[in-house]
N, C-alpha and C positions, 0 to 999 in steps of 0.2 A: 426424353426431350427436355432441354433447359429453356424455361420461359424467361428470356433476358429482357429486363425493363428498357434497354436501350436499342436492341435490334430485333426484338420479337423472338419467335420460337427457333431454337437451334437443336437439330437432332444430333445424336452422337452416342458414344459408348460410355457407360458409367461403371466405375470400379470402386468397390468399398473394401478397405483393408482394416486392420485393427488400429491403424495410425491415421489414415486420411481417406477422404472421398475425392476421386479423380474423374473428371468428365472431359472427354475429348471429341472434337469434331474435326475430321481430316478433309472434309470437302471444301471448307473455306480456305482462303489464302490471305493472310497467314492462318495457320490452324488455330481453332478456338479451343482454349484449355481453361478448365476451372479446377483449381487445386486447393482443397480445403482441409487442413489438419483437423481431426475430429475434436481436439481440445478447444477449438475456437467456436464450437457449436453450443449455443445456449438452449435451443428448443427445436424439436422436430415434431411436425404435426401432419396428419393426413388431411388433404384438401380435395375439393372438387374443382376441376378446370373445365368450365362449361363451353368455352369459346374456341376449342381447338379440335373439333371433330371427334375422331376416335380417341384422342388423348383426354379422356374425361375424368381421370382421377390422377392423383399425384401426392407429392409431399412438399411442405414448405419448411425450409431450414433457416432458422433465425440465428445469426452469428453474433459473437461478441465484438467483432470488428466493424459493426454497423451494416453488414450485408444481410439482405433477405433473399434467399435463393429458392426458386420454385422449379420443381421437376415434374413433368407429366409423363404418364404411361399409357400405352395402348391397353384397351380393356382385356385383350386375350393374354397379355403377358402374365406368366405365373410367378415371375420373380419379384413383383412389386412388394408383396408382403415380406419376402425374405430381405429385400433391400431396406425396408422400413425397420424391421427387427434388428438387422445387423447395425444399422446406423445408430439406433437408440442404445443398443447393447454396448457398442464400443465407444460411442461418444460419451456415455455416462456409465462407465464401468463400476463405479462405487455403488450405484443404484441397482446393479445387477449382480452383485457379489463377486466382481472380477477385480483383479489388481489394476492399478494404473499402468498405462503403457510403459512408462519409464522403468517399472520394476520387472516387466516381462521382456524388455529389449535387451538383447545379449551382446551387442557390439562392444568390443574392448576399445577404450579410448587411450591415447598416448599420455594424457594428463589425468591425474586423479582429482576429480572435481571437489572432493571432500577436503583436499589440502590446498586449494587455491588461496584460501584466506587463513592466515596465521595470526590470531589475536595478539599473542605475545610480541611477535615481530612488529605488528602495527603500533602497539603501545610503545615499544622500544623506539620506533621511528619518531614518536611524539616526545621522546625524552622521559618516558615512564618505565619503572617507578622512579620517584624522587623523594625528597624529605617530607613532602606533604601528601603524596598520593602513593598508594600501594596496589599491586595486582593481587587479587584474592581468588582463591579456589573454594571458598566457602559454599559455593553453589554447584560443586562438582557432581553431586548426586541429584541436583535440581530440586532439593527439598525446600530450600529457602524461597525460590521462585521458579515455577516450572515453565515459565515463558521467557526466562532470561538465559543468557549463555552460561556455560560452566565457569568461565573466566571473565571477570570485569574489574574495573578500577574504582576504589573508594578512598576516602581520606585515611591517612596512616593511623591516626589516633583512635579510630572507631573500633570498639570492641565487638566481638561476635554476639554477645548477649544483647547489646544495644541494637545491633543490626536486626536481630530477630524481632525486637519490639517495633522498630521502624517499619519492617516488612508487614507487621500486623496492622499498622496504621495506614498503609498505602494500598490502594485497590490492586487486587491480584498479587499482592506482595512485591509490586514493582517499585523498589526503592530508588532513590536518586543515585545514579552512577555516572561516571565521567564518560563523555563521548569524545571531547576534544579539548586540548589545552594549548593556549597561545604560547609559542616558543620564546617570546620575550617577556610579556607582562605576566604570564602564568594565569591569566584570566581563563575560565573554563566554561564549557557548555556541558551541563549535566541534564539527564533526562529521567523521567519517572512517571508515575500515574498520580491521580488525584488523591489527596488525603481524605481519610474517612472521618470527617468531622461531624457529619450528620446534622440534624435539625437543632441539636442542643450545643453546637459548637464545641464538641469534644476536643481535648488537647492531648498531645503526647510529648512529654518533655524530651524524650530521646530523639524524636523527629526534629523538634525545635533546635536542639543542640547539634544535631547532624547538619542541618542547613547552616547553622552558625559556623560550624567547622569548615564547610565548603567555602563560605565567605572569607574566613580567616586564612585559608590557604593561599589567597591572593592578596599580597601585601600592597598592591597598587590601589585598592579600593576598600572602603569600609561600608560597602553596600552590596546587596544581592538583589538582582532583578529576577522575578518569577514571571515567566510568560505562560499564561493559561490560554491555550489555543481556542477555547470555547467562547461562545457568546456568554456575556455576564448573566443574562436571564436564564440560560440553560444551566449554568453552573449553580445558580440559586436553586433551580428545580432539583438538581442532583443532590443538594443538601438534604432535601426532604426524603430522599431515597437512601440516605446513609453516606453519600459522597460529599463533595464540596470543594473548597479551596482554602488556601492559607490566609488567615486574617492577619493584618498588619499589627494587631495588638499582640498576637501570639508570636509573631516573627518580626520584632521591632526594627531590625535592620534590613528588612526586605521590602521591596516595592512590587506590588502585584499589578500586572498589566494584562488585560483581556484582549485577545487578538480578534475576537468576534467572527471566527471561522465557523461555518455551518457544519452540521453533522453528516454522517455517511448517507442518510436517507435523502437529504437535500441534494447531495452530490449525485446520487443515483438518478434522481428525477431530472436533474440538469442534463446528464448524459442522454437520457431517454428523449428529451426534447431536442437535443442536438442531432440525434440520429434521425428524428422525424423530418428535419429540415434539409438534411443532406442526402437522404436516400429514400426512394429511388431517383427523385428529380429535385432540381434546385429551382427556387423561385428567385430569379435574378433581380426582379424589380424590388422585392422586399427582403433581400438577402441580409443586409446589415441589421435591419430592425428585427428580423427573425433570429439572427445569432444573438443579438442583444437580449432578446426575450428568454433565451435559454439560461442566461446568467453564467455560462461556462467560463467565459473570459474574465468576468468579474471575480469569480472564485479563484481562478488562476492568479489574477492580480493580487488578491488578498493573501494568498499563500506566499507569493514572492515578496510582497510588502512586509509580511511578518518575518520572513527569513532575513530580509535586509535589516529590520530593527534589531534582531538578535545579533547578527554579524556586526552591526554598528556599535552596539553596547560593548561587545567583546573587543573589537579592534580600536575604536575611537575613544570610548570611555574607560577602557581597560577594566571593565566590570564583569564579574562572573554571572552567569545566567543559569536558571533552571527552567526547563521546558516540560510542560505536560498538557494533556487533554483530560479525558476521562480515564481510559485504561492505558494510555501511553504507547499505543502500537499503530495508530493511524496518522492523525494530524501531527503528533509528536515526531514520528519518523520523517514525515514530509519536511517539517520545519528544521529539525536538526541537520538532516542530510543536505538540504539546500543551503543552509547557513555555512556548513562546513565546506561545501563546494565553492562558496564565495570566498571563504577565508584561506583555504589551503590549496595551493596549486597542484599538489600531489593528487588530489581527488579529481583533477581535471585531466589526468592521464588515463589510459585504458586500464592499467593495473590498479591505479588508485580508485577509479570508478567502480571496478569490481569489488575492491575492499570496502568501499563506502556502502554498497548495496548489501554485501555479505554481513557487514557489521551492524549498520543502523536499521536494516530491514529484516534480514533473515535471522541473525543471531538474537536480536532483541524482540522477536516474536510477532512480526507483522503476519496477519492471518491470510497469506496469499491464496491458499486453496479456497477458503471460505469467501473471501471478497470477490473472487472471479468465478466461484462455483465449479471448480475443477473436478470433472468426473461425476458431477451430481446433476440429476435431471430436474431438481426443484428450482426452476427458473424464476419463480416468484419469491425466493428466499429473501427476507428483509435484511439479511446480513451481507448481501452482495453490494458492492460499491466500488467505483473506479479510483480507489485511493492511489495505487501505484501508477495508474495511467495519468492521473493528475501530476504526479511527480515527474514523469517522463515529459509531459507537456511543459512543465515549468523549466526543466533542463533545456528543452528545445528553445523555449522563449529566451532563456539566458544566452544561448549561443547566437541569437539573432539581435541582441541589444547592441 
């Protein structure tokens, strides 16, 4: 029996496979169906259901799409333990020593998904390589940076030895690499992680020269804008932990701008608050103030505003920009991909949007599985955060402007 928050108890047949949970009631017209892919489940718990007569025990399924589902059983049913065990086993395969469903699924597809995105073809579309930028395979064995793709674009004049020193000075070895180049001005968007300046303001002459080379590759401007997605206060705190940001004394032709975007923990809490006000019931009288209290739309606005500033510097000021946060795989991916979506109409096609996500998110190491907790039953993991969901919301907002 499904305890529906909108229509009360609904009896029916429950089926659990290694892919989804399926509940169906055929007595209602139209038929009542509940179809839940197991990958969307965040938590499964045994509960007591005291107000439904014989149906005195059951399970609560907390989903990542904001649904909370309650199922009740009759006391004499022997299958309730089996249902609970199968749900937890297949919803969280990694926690039970099982492969993810994608690796056990045997269907043959007409398109090889691994070849949907061709980085060389994408860079060629942008007019690369050229006299200032080259495609390098120095990371073909992922030894320079294990969270970067095998192929990326760097300034032509940079030597491999210098590149290794730059990698040692950037968090996780995530050096500045090109994401997009303007077809007319040659102004670029490059992405990276924070420099490891630490509390003593350590410097790296190779890194300083590297950013100067990025600036010099654009003859339209004698300035480089560094967008740090973080709050200034947080970036200062990171200095005490060995991280930090570029000082304008070490990078004299660069301007540092903090976008003041909050971290993954703040975003996770914002989504939690949003879920509380939309499910299972809405408070129509206080709806606007409740939404405002979650700060979700405020954070969406901050991301869009940051992307607009990046796009404007490249398009209107013809100035190259560098974008980073701490590790360069969350807020950085949000900002670069949104700015590129604004600047390049190709990314506003289906194929182009595929390439954008494959390049800026997947190939450059966004931690999809960790951020959504895919296959893992540790629902309280502090590394979970709706980073890609925010990006999708931002894209939706852009389509409505």
